[in-house]
N, C-alpha and C positions, 0 to 999 in steps of 0.2 A: 737641422731637423732634430727634434728631441725624441729620444727613444720611448717606446710604449712603456708605461709604468707597470712593471710586473710585480712590484711589492704588494699591492692589494690582492692580486691573484694568488700569490704565494701565501699571504695571510689567510685568505679564504680557504685554501687547501688545508692549511694547518688547523684552522677553526673547525672545518667539517670533520676532519679526522678526530680531533679532540672531543668534539661534541658527541660523535658516535661512540667513542670509547667510554665517555662518561655515561651515556645512555645505556650501553651494554652492561656496564657495571651496576647501574641502578636496576636494570631489568633482572639481572641475576639475583640481586637482593630481594626484589619483589617476588620472583619466581620461587624462592625458597619458602615463602609463606603462602603462596597461591598455587596450590597443586590440585586443581580440579579440571573438569571438562571445559568450562569457559576459559580457563587460563590456557589450556592446550590449544583450544580453537583460536583464541586471540593470537597466540604466538604463531600458529600455522598461517592464519589468514592475514594478519597485519604485519608480522615481523619477519617471516621467513625470506621474503625477497629484499629486505632492507639492506643487508650487508652486500649482496651481489650488486644491487643498484648503486650503492655508494661507491663500490669499487669501480664500477663503470664511470660514474661521475668523476671520481678522482683521476682516472686514466684520461678522460676527455679534457679535464682541466690541465693536466700535464701536457697533453698533445697541443692544446691551445697555447700554453705558455711557451713551449718549444717553437711553435710556428711564429709566435710574436718575436721571440728572441732571434730567430733566423731571419725574419723579415727586417728587423732592425739592423742586423749585420749586413744584409744585402743593400739596404738603403745607404749605409755608410760606405760600403765597398762593393759595388755591383759585380766586380770581377770575381767575387767569391762564388758566384753562381756557376756551378759546374755543368750547366745545361740540363739539369734534371728537372 
């Protein structure tokens, strides 16, 4: 049995992280020149939940990758299961 291909999942995690960092950098540059009430409102309404949401997504992706890796190990050697 072939193991679950985790490479694409790890690549996705890296890409999500890098894209967010790139976005945050761009937003900081935009924010330097956009200092009015619409900017504040946009940041509050559209961006304030973005970082925490992406943190939860990254954690869920890691949990999924860990579960896939553990499942692959158990398929290769079922005796690794400690009864949990």
